[in-house]
N, C-alpha and C positions, 0 to 999 in steps of 0.2 A: 603661196595663200596665205593671211597676214597677221599673226593672231596676237593682243590689243595693242593695238597701235594710240601712240599718246604720244603728240604733238606741246614738251614745254618751254612753256615758252620763259622766257627770264630778263627780269627785270635788269632795264640798267643802271639804274637807282639801290639794288641790292648787289652791283658788286663792289659798288665802295661802301665800303657799311658805315668808313667817320665821316663824310664828305671833308672831313676841317681837316683832313691826314687821307689823304685821292691818292697817293704815294702808287707808281708801279706795282714792287711786291708787294702796298697792299690788296692793291687789284689783284693780283698773287690767290694770294693767302684765299682771300674771296674766291677767282674763280674753283677753286682744286678745294671749297673745302663743296661747293655748287656740284660738283662731277660731281665727290665723293657715291654722292646720298638720287645720281646718276646713275649711276654703273650699279647701286643695292640696287634700284629700279629695271636695271635689265639684268640681275642677276636673275630674280623674281620672274624673267618669264615678261618682261614690256618689248613689244619692238620704240628704239625711241627718233623719234622725228624734233629737234632742237632749234629757236629761236629763241632772236636774245634783245636789249636794248644798247640803247648808246647813245641814252638823253649827256646826259653831266662826260663823256666823252664824244660827244663834239660838240661840246659848248667852250671844254679846254682846246680841240684842235683850235676853233674863231680866235679864240683865246690871242691865240700864240698870235698866226693870221692879223686879227688887228696888232697889237706890239711888231713886229712885223713889216707891216706893212709903216704902220709907224717911226720906223729907228730907224730902219734900210730899204722901204719905197720898194718890195719885197710883196708885189701880187694881191690880190681878195683867192680864195679858194674854195668856189662857187660852192650848195650844201649837197649836190647830188654829192658828188666827189668827196667830199666830207663822210660818207657813210659807207659808198662805197672803200672807204680809205677804214672805218673803224668795222666793216665788217671783214675786211681782214687781217686785223689785227686779232680783232675781242676774237676771231671765229677760230685762227694761233691759237690765244693763249684757251679756249676751250679745246680745240683738237688735239694738243698738249698734252692735256690736259688730265679729258677726260679717256685719251687712251692706256695712262699711267694707272690713271682709278683702275682704270676693264682690269691690267695686267695682275692688281693686289690682286684680285679675286679670283681672279683663277681667265683668266676673256681674255679672246683677241680678236676682234674686229675692228677695222679699218673700219676709223675717223676719218670727216671730210668738209669740205667749204664748201659753198657754194653758194660766189656770187651772183645774188637774185636780184634782178629788176622788177620794178610793181606800177602796170602803169592805171595808173588814175587817169581821171577826165581835168582834160583844161581850159573849166566850166567850173568848172568844182563854188563852186560858193565859198568854199573854205578858207581860198587862196583872195578872196577878202573880208579872213575874218577871226588872223591865225589865231593861233588859242594856244597850237600844245609846245610846253613850257622842254626849253634844250639849255644843260648851261647847270655848273652851281646851283647854290644857292649864295644868295647875295642880301643885304642888313641892304635895309632904307636907303639908307645914304647913296651906296657902288652904286642897287638900282640905280636909283633919280642919276648918276653919275652915270652911268653906261647909258641909261633915256637919251640926255644931254649928250652929249661928242659923242658916238656911236652911231646915236640912231634908231635901239631899239628898244625895242615896244613891250613892257617891262608885270610882267600883274606876279601877286601875291601867291603861296603855292598850301594853300593849305593849315595853314601855322606857321609854313617851315621856313621860311623865308623869302627870297624875291628868284623872280627865274623873267628867267629871257621866252620868246616867243615868239612862232613861229610859225606858218601856213600847215594844215597838219590831212590835205587833202582822203578821203575817202579811198583805197582800194580797189583795188577791177578783179587783175587777174595781177595773178603767181607768173611772169615773162616764161622762166622755166624751168614751170610745170615737171614737164615730159618728161626734162631731164630728172626732172628731185624720185618724182615714183616712179622710174625704172632703175636706182641706186638703193628707196625702201627696197621696190621688190628682192629687186637683187644681195638682202640682205645692209646692204653700210646703214652707218651712222650720217645720218646728216644731218651738218649745217642750214641754214639758209632764212632769207627774210630778218639780217640781223638789218636793229634797224624798220623793221619795220619794207628795208625792201628800203630797194635803188631809186624814186619818184621819180616815173619817163608817161611822154608822152608818146602816141605817133603826127609826127604834123603831116604836112598840108599834101605828102607823097608816100605819106608814110610809112615814113624811115620814126624811127625809136632817137627822142632824144630827151636828157636827160633836162627837168625843173625844178626849181628853189625853191620849194618845204620838205619835214620830212612828214614821211607813216609812219600814225603811230602803232608801233609794235605788235598790241593787245588783237586790234586793229584785224592786221594785216594773217598773227597771226589762227583767229578764228575761220577769215577764205581761209591760208592755210588748211586747217584744219578739218572745215565741212567737204575740200576741194576734194582729202584722202580719204578719207570717210571715216574719222580718227574715230573713238574708241574713249578719247577723253581727250581735253584738252586739256593742260594742266598751267595755272600762271604761277610763275613764283614774283615776287615780289615783298615789300618790307616790312612788311606785317604778316603777322602770323594764321589771322583772321579777321575774316571782311568786320570793320564797326561801326553803328547805329550812335550819331551822333560823337565823332571821332575824334581825338582831343582835347576830350569836353567833361568836368565832371562826375556827368554822364555817358558815358562811356559804355559802348554794349557790344560784347561780342557776337557773333553767328556763325553756329554751328551746320543751320542749309537756311537757303532761301529756292526758293518753287518758281518760278518765271511771271511767276502771278506774285509775290510778295516786292519780285525781287525789282518788277515793272513801279506795282507805289516801292518802292525805296525810291523812285530815282526820282518820279511827275514830285514828292515831296522835298526832293535836291539833300538828301540823304549825306551823296560822296563827291566828292570835289570833281569841277571836269578835270584839270591837270593832272590828277596823278588815277584813283578809284575808282572815279566813274569809267574812262573810259577801258577799264576789269570791265568791270561788271560789267555792260553793254558787251564788250567782245565774249563774251562764257552767253548770253545768255544771247543775242542772238543764233550763237554756236548749236545748245539745248534743241532752240527755233526750229533752227533751221535744220533736227534730226540730231543731232546728235548726243548720245546718250546721258554726258551729266560734263558738271565740268569741276576743277576744284579751283581757289584762289588757296595760297601761303608762300611761308618767305620757306628762304633754300635747307633751313637744317628741318623744316617740316615734312619739306619733303616723304619721302621714303612713307612716316609719319602718315600725316596723309591718307595716304591710298591707303592700309592701314584700316580708312575711319575715326580714327585716332586723337584725331588735327585738322586744323583748316576747313577752308568754307567751302561747301558743298551747292551746287546751282545746279538742280535737279529738276522736267517738267509736271506742272503741275498745278493745281492753284490752291 
């Protein structure tokens, strides 16, 4: 019997607290801080399944690959392999940091990362309309240069700068769900669906093949939470609360959103498509399909949000 199961979705951007200083040492600091709060959740009796984003990290890997190709004629790295790479590297960081944090609070749990494939529809219309931001933020001049020289599609992201966008098809099936369920039932803390999962399709003979795309980790986390029948979907991002009129003089933070209110705010286009919108959409989808509630907040406030002291709660009702 599993009590108080929560899927914690950690944003890739929230692991890089200063986009101008994304060095690995700084990422380790952010991971360790996040894991201290997750350890507190586990100490409070929550069973935790962790997912994570990888947008900035994928961008850095692709940037290095472009430089290597240009300077040394080294082969390209396809997106599916890049996502798998980041599942391993970020998963390793979370495993180690969470193990250390749990030991500090007197708990001994096995933490394991599962390289997770996410099946998608090869005919998903998203392949014709790429809109998922990856990589670090750029100035307008840098973005236009990348668009011209590398053929990247660039968009402005919520007033924070310009980013590359790629296709983000809808996640349909967590391919390793049986292994995930077995490990959760056995009491392991698992890190899964990193970067939304490695996007794969079945070919004409039924074999799995990777595809050039990135799955939105919040949509994948919502699907995972529904499949596991989790009690809570907790989406960790770069802000303490969801805001209307974000980054403007009229900015207004929300404590609670009902499903009806969330739908209205989405229809009124309060949330940027490449950043907050998929988080709201994922939370709404989870609650609409039977999940009791969802929370959106930043890593530093995970435990406070669980105590109803902060964060934005998405709940049923009108």
